[in-house]
N, CA, C and O atoms as a GROMACS GRO file, in nm:
protein
  316
    1MET      N    1   0.741  17.604  21.699
    1MET     CA    2   0.674  17.716  21.742
    1MET      C    3   0.578  17.825  21.694
    1MET      O    4   0.637  17.905  21.622
    2SER      N    5   0.432  17.859  21.714
    2SER     CA    6   0.354  17.902  21.643
    2SER      C    7   0.351  17.993  21.749
    2SER      O    8   0.361  17.967  21.868
    3LEU      N    9   0.328  18.156  21.671
    3LEU     CA   10   0.263  18.248  21.735
    3LEU      C   11   0.178  18.352  21.626
    3LEU      O   12   0.191  18.374  21.506
    4SER      N   13   0.076  18.409  21.741
    4SER     CA   14  -0.043  18.479  21.618
    4SER      C   15  -0.022  18.656  21.593
    4SER      O   16   0.051  18.711  21.677
    5ASP      N   17  -0.063  18.719  21.517
    5ASP     CA   18  -0.019  18.803  21.508
    5ASP      C   19  -0.142  18.901  21.453
    5ASP      O   20  -0.217  18.880  21.358
    6ASP      N   21  -0.136  19.033  21.558
    6ASP     CA   22  -0.289  19.095  21.486
    6ASP      C   23  -0.250  19.238  21.427
    6ASP      O   24  -0.325  19.333  21.451
    7TRP      N   25  -0.124  19.260  21.342
    7TRP     CA   26  -0.108  19.339  21.235
    7TRP      C   27  -0.171  19.446  21.256
    7TRP      O   28  -0.146  19.552  21.314
    8ILE      N   29  -0.302  19.382  21.174
    8ILE     CA   30  -0.410  19.412  21.062
    8ILE      C   31  -0.471  19.520  21.164
    8ILE      O   32  -0.483  19.637  21.127
    9ASP      N   33  -0.507  19.482  21.285
    9ASP     CA   34  -0.531  19.595  21.391
    9ASP      C   35  -0.492  19.739  21.380
    9ASP      O   36  -0.564  19.838  21.368
   10LYS      N   37  -0.345  19.725  21.387
   10LYS     CA   38  -0.306  19.875  21.412
   10LYS      C   39  -0.286  19.894  21.216
   10LYS      O   40  -0.224  20.000  21.201
   11ASP      N   41  -0.305  19.852  21.125
   11ASP     CA   42  -0.248  19.965  20.974
   11ASP      C   43  -0.387  19.928  20.958
   11ASP      O   44  -0.461  20.023  20.981
   12PHE      N   45  -0.445  19.821  20.925
   12PHE     CA   46  -0.615  19.834  20.827
   12PHE      C   47  -0.660  19.816  20.921
   12PHE      O   48  -0.629  19.720  20.991
   13ALA      N   49  -0.774  19.928  20.964
   13ALA     CA   50  -0.899  19.897  21.063
   13ALA      C   51  -1.003  19.808  20.968
   13ALA      O   52  -1.095  19.750  21.025
   14PHE      N   53  -0.992  19.800  20.868
   14PHE     CA   54  -1.117  19.764  20.792
   14PHE      C   55  -1.145  19.573  20.800
   14PHE      O   56  -1.233  19.501  20.752
   15TYR      N   57  -1.024  19.546  20.885
   15TYR     CA   58  -0.964  19.366  20.922
   15TYR      C   59  -0.950  19.360  21.027
   15TYR      O   60  -0.875  19.270  21.062
   16ALA      N   61  -1.015  19.456  21.148
   16ALA     CA   62  -0.985  19.468  21.253
   16ALA      C   63  -1.006  19.314  21.321
   16ALA      O   64  -1.073  19.225  21.269
   17GLY      N   65  -0.935  19.304  21.447
   17GLY     CA   66  -1.011  19.207  21.477
   17GLY      C   67  -0.924  19.035  21.452
   17GLY      O   68  -0.898  18.950  21.537
   18GLU      N   69  -0.894  19.039  21.266
   18GLU     CA   70  -0.837  18.914  21.212
   18GLU      C   71  -0.707  18.892  21.301
   18GLU      O   72  -0.660  18.973  21.381
   19ARG      N   73  -0.675  18.803  21.278
   19ARG     CA   74  -0.534  18.746  21.265
   19ARG      C   75  -0.472  18.686  21.153
   19ARG      O   76  -0.542  18.653  21.057
   20SER      N   77  -0.332  18.665  21.155
   20SER     CA   78  -0.244  18.550  21.066
   20SER      C   79  -0.190  18.508  21.222
   20SER      O   80  -0.210  18.545  21.338
   21TYR      N   81  -0.089  18.384  21.133
   21TYR     CA   82   0.015  18.290  21.226
   21TYR      C   83   0.113  18.289  21.170
   21TYR      O   84   0.125  18.292  21.047
   22TRP      N   85   0.216  18.285  21.266
   22TRP     CA   86   0.356  18.228  21.213
   22TRP      C   87   0.406  18.084  21.286
   22TRP      O   88   0.381  18.068  21.405
   23THR      N   89   0.455  18.014  21.234
   23THR     CA   90   0.493  17.900  21.253
   23THR      C   91   0.665  17.894  21.192
   23THR      O   92   0.721  17.947  21.096
   24PHE      N   93   0.700  17.822  21.277
   24PHE     CA   94   0.869  17.864  21.257
   24PHE      C   95   0.886  17.664  21.324
   24PHE      O   96   0.865  17.612  21.433
   25ARG      N   97   0.933  17.607  21.185
   25ARG     CA   98   0.934  17.461  21.236
   25ARG      C   99   1.168  17.433  21.237
   25ARG      O  100   1.246  17.500  21.170
   26LEU      N  101   1.182  17.390  21.273
   26LEU     CA  102   1.319  17.365  21.275
   26LEU      C  103   1.345  17.205  21.286
   26LEU      O  104   1.297  17.123  21.365
   27THR      N  105   1.434  17.188  21.186
   27THR     CA  106   1.462  16.993  21.183
   27THR      C  107   1.588  17.035  21.167
   27THR      O  108   1.642  17.112  21.087
   28ALA      N  109   1.627  16.967  21.264
   28ALA     CA  110   1.778  16.884  21.297
   28ALA      C  111   1.841  16.773  21.087
   28ALA      O  112   1.790  16.665  21.056
   29ILE      N  113   1.915  16.823  21.024
   29ILE     CA  114   1.952  16.734  20.941
   29ILE      C  115   2.138  16.733  20.918
   29ILE      O  116   2.202  16.824  20.864
   30ALA      N  117   2.182  16.633  20.962
   30ALA     CA  118   2.290  16.597  20.964
   30ALA      C  119   2.356  16.700  21.081
   30ALA      O  120   2.320  16.711  21.198
   31LYS      N  121   2.464  16.771  21.012
   31LYS     CA  122   2.498  16.893  21.138
   31LYS      C  123   2.440  17.059  21.082
   31LYS      O  124   2.490  17.169  21.106
   32SER      N  125   2.343  17.032  21.019
   32SER     CA  126   2.297  17.172  20.997
   32SER      C  127   2.144  17.136  21.053
   32SER      O  128   2.107  17.030  21.104
   33THR      N  129   2.068  17.256  21.028
   33THR     CA  130   1.887  17.310  21.081
   33THR      C  131   1.894  17.344  20.982
   33THR      O  132   1.986  17.404  20.929
   34LEU      N  133   1.755  17.297  20.923
   34LEU     CA  134   1.661  17.344  20.859
   34LEU      C  135   1.557  17.446  20.904
   34LEU      O  136   1.467  17.394  20.971
   35VAL      N  137   1.548  17.557  20.888
   35VAL     CA  138   1.431  17.648  20.932
   35VAL      C  139   1.325  17.704  20.814
   35VAL      O  140   1.332  17.785  20.722
   36GLU      N  141   1.234  17.622  20.864
   36GLU     CA  142   1.086  17.681  20.797
   36GLU      C  143   1.009  17.780  20.854
   36GLU      O  144   0.970  17.772  20.970
   37LEU      N  145   0.984  17.872  20.781
   37LEU     CA  146   0.881  17.993  20.835
   37LEU      C  147   0.736  17.956  20.799
   37LEU      O  148   0.785  17.899  20.702
   38PHE      N  149   0.626  17.937  20.788
   38PHE     CA  150   0.502  17.944  20.764
   38PHE      C  151   0.452  18.057  20.805
   38PHE      O  152   0.481  18.099  20.918
   39HIS      N  153   0.349  18.144  20.700
   39HIS     CA  154   0.252  18.217  20.777
   39HIS      C  155   0.148  18.234  20.708
   39HIS      O  156   0.141  18.296  20.601
   40HIS      N  157   0.024  18.157  20.789
   40HIS     CA  158  -0.092  18.155  20.766
   40HIS      C  159  -0.198  18.188  20.842
   40HIS      O  160  -0.185  18.263  20.938
   41GLY      N  161  -0.324  18.130  20.803
   41GLY     CA  162  -0.421  18.219  20.843
   41GLY      C  163  -0.530  18.277  20.766
   41GLY      O  164  -0.643  18.302  20.809
   42TYR      N  165  -0.489  18.295  20.660
   42TYR     CA  166  -0.510  18.419  20.553
   42TYR      C  167  -0.653  18.352  20.519
   42TYR      O  168  -0.729  18.428  20.458
   43GLU      N  169  -0.700  18.230  20.546
   43GLU     CA  170  -0.845  18.163  20.504
   43GLU      C  171  -0.933  18.247  20.559
   43GLU      O  172  -1.008  18.299  20.476
   44SER      N  173  -0.959  18.293  20.717
   44SER     CA  174  -1.002  18.375  20.779
   44SER      C  175  -1.060  18.507  20.728
   44SER      O  176  -1.152  18.557  20.794
   45PHE      N  177  -1.012  18.580  20.602
   45PHE     CA  178  -1.021  18.697  20.522
   45PHE      C  179  -1.131  18.655  20.393
   45PHE      O  180  -1.172  18.720  20.297
   46GLY      N  181  -1.146  18.576  20.420
   46GLY     CA  182  -1.210  18.509  20.276
   46GLY      C  183  -1.177  18.523  20.140
   46GLY      O  184  -1.064  18.501  20.097
   47ASP      N  185  -1.277  18.560  20.067
   47ASP     CA  186  -1.265  18.613  19.950
   47ASP      C  187  -1.107  18.742  19.912
   47ASP      O  188  -1.018  18.729  19.828
   48ASP      N  189  -1.122  18.822  19.982
   48ASP     CA  190  -1.006  18.940  20.013
   48ASP      C  191  -0.835  18.846  20.069
   48ASP      O  192  -0.725  18.901  20.069
   49ALA      N  193  -0.856  18.725  20.104
   49ALA     CA  194  -0.701  18.626  20.142
   49ALA      C  195  -0.587  18.685  20.020
   49ALA      O  196  -0.483  18.750  20.032
   50HIS      N  197  -0.653  18.634  19.907
   50HIS     CA  198  -0.538  18.677  19.823
   50HIS      C  199  -0.435  18.825  19.813
   50HIS      O  200  -0.315  18.823  19.841
   51GLN      N  201  -0.485  18.909  19.783
   51GLN     CA  202  -0.533  19.022  19.814
   51GLN      C  203  -0.410  19.094  19.945
   51GLN      O  204  -0.324  19.181  19.926
   52ILE      N  205  -0.436  19.037  20.043
   52ILE     CA  206  -0.421  19.085  20.152
   52ILE      C  207  -0.290  19.032  20.202
   52ILE      O  208  -0.219  19.104  20.272
   53LEU      N  209  -0.240  18.860  20.156
   53LEU     CA  210  -0.116  18.776  20.177
   53LEU      C  211  -0.027  18.864  20.077
   53LEU      O  212   0.088  18.856  20.120
   54GLU      N  213  -0.030  18.923  19.992
   54GLU     CA  214   0.003  18.982  19.850
   54GLU      C  215   0.066  19.117  19.945
   54GLU      O  216   0.186  19.126  19.971
   55ASP      N  217  -0.037  19.219  19.989
   55ASP     CA  218   0.003  19.352  20.059
   55ASP      C  219   0.111  19.315  20.193
   55ASP      O  220   0.204  19.379  20.242
   56TYR      N  221   0.058  19.201  20.222
   56TYR     CA  222   0.157  19.206  20.365
   56TYR      C  223   0.326  19.140  20.334
   56TYR      O  224   0.431  19.169  20.391
   57GLU      N  225   0.300  19.042  20.219
   57GLU     CA  226   0.453  19.026  20.185
   57GLU      C  227   0.499  19.124  20.127
   57GLU      O  228   0.622  19.120  20.134
   58ILE      N  229   0.454  19.236  20.060
   58ILE     CA  230   0.579  19.293  19.986
   58ILE      C  231   0.647  19.381  20.090
   58ILE      O  232   0.708  19.481  20.053
   59GLY      N  233   0.641  19.352  20.196
   59GLY     CA  234   0.688  19.428  20.330
   59GLY      C  235   0.876  19.333  20.415
   59GLY      O  236   0.972  19.365  20.484
   60TRP      N  237   0.812  19.195  20.331
   60TRP     CA  238   0.910  19.114  20.383
   60TRP      C  239   1.030  19.065  20.312
   60TRP      O  240   1.021  19.006  20.204
   61ASP      N  241   1.136  19.087  20.367
   61ASP     CA  242   1.272  19.042  20.312
   61ASP      C  243   1.340  18.941  20.389
   61ASP      O  244   1.276  18.888  20.480
   62ASN      N  245   1.464  18.904  20.366
   62ASN     CA  246   1.547  18.784  20.402
   62ASN      C  247   1.632  18.856  20.536
   62ASN      O  248   1.738  18.802  20.569
   63LYS      N  249   1.586  18.979  20.614
   63LYS     CA  250   1.669  19.029  20.689
   63LYS      C  251   1.686  18.898  20.830
   63LYS      O  252   1.785  18.837  20.870
   64HIS      N  253   1.560  18.895  20.868
   64HIS     CA  254   1.507  18.805  20.995
   64HIS      C  255   1.584  18.675  20.939
   64HIS      O  256   1.673  18.641  21.016
   65LEU      N  257   1.575  18.611  20.849
   65LEU     CA  258   1.670  18.528  20.859
   65LEU      C  259   1.831  18.503  20.856
   65LEU      O  260   1.907  18.414  20.895
   66LYS      N  261   1.842  18.625  20.793
   66LYS     CA  262   1.978  18.651  20.785
   66LYS      C  263   2.039  18.669  20.976
   66LYS      O  264   2.136  18.612  21.027
   67LYS      N  265   1.959  18.748  21.029
   67LYS     CA  266   2.014  18.788  21.183
   67LYS      C  267   1.980  18.644  21.246
   67LYS      O  268   2.039  18.622  21.352
   68LEU      N  269   1.897  18.544  21.199
   68LEU     CA  270   1.858  18.433  21.260
   68LEU      C  271   1.994  18.368  21.290
   68LEU      O  272   2.051  18.349  21.398
   69ARG      N  273   2.037  18.330  21.131
   69ARG     CA  274   2.142  18.214  21.100
   69ARG      C  275   2.305  18.289  21.170
   69ARG      O  276   2.399  18.221  21.212
   70GLU      N  277   2.298  18.473  21.165
   70GLU     CA  278   2.386  18.524  21.277
   70GLU      C  279   2.382  18.497  21.406
   70GLU      O  280   2.487  18.535  21.457
   71ILE      N  281   2.293  18.437  21.500
   71ILE     CA  282   2.274  18.410  21.595
   71ILE      C  283   2.291  18.273  21.606
   71ILE      O  284   2.318  18.243  21.723
   72ILE      N  285   2.286  18.168  21.523
   72ILE     CA  286   2.286  18.040  21.588
   72ILE      C  287   2.466  18.016  21.536
   72ILE      O  288   2.536  17.935  21.597
   73GLU      N  289   2.510  18.081  21.442
   73GLU     CA  290   2.632  18.068  21.386
   73GLU      C  291   2.763  18.104  21.508
   73GLU      O  292   2.865  18.045  21.543
   74LEU      N  293   2.700  18.220  21.545
   74LEU     CA  294   2.744  18.266  21.685
   74LEU      C  295   2.732  18.180  21.815
   74LEU      O  296   2.824  18.136  21.883
   75ASP      N  297   2.579  18.162  21.838
   75ASP     CA  298   2.655  18.038  21.923
   75ASP      C  299   2.704  17.919  21.944
   75ASP      O  300   2.728  17.863  22.051
   76GLN      N  301   2.724  17.866  21.786
   76GLN     CA  302   2.786  17.738  21.767
   76GLN      C  303   2.952  17.767  21.749
   76GLN      O  304   3.027  17.674  21.719
   77SER      N  305   2.997  17.889  21.769
   77SER     CA  306   3.118  17.876  21.745
   77SER      C  307   3.191  17.937  21.876
   77SER      O  308   3.309  17.970  21.884
   78GLY      N  309   3.064  17.944  22.008
   78GLY     CA  310   3.114  17.945  22.130
   78GLY      C  311   3.126  18.093  22.214
   78GLY      O  312   3.188  18.117  22.318
   79ASN      N  313   3.043  18.182  22.130
   79ASN     CA  314   3.113  18.359  22.153
   79ASN      C  315   2.932  18.409  22.214
   79ASN      O  316   2.908  18.525  22.247
   0.00000   0.00000   0.00000
């Protein structure tokens, strides 16, 4: 599953109209699931791509992955 994100419109007027993309890939492995999250599309920012990616990543942590794990574990337990 992939989705686009226009967060830059809201916070950084200089980059208005540019988008980045998130792709979630779920892969079954035995009785588990490998979850991969790709944040891409920064090449559209040209020479500023590296700095923009670093600025964006400062706000990330693993809360979203912990919540996803909680949802999956609840579903597997039948609750």
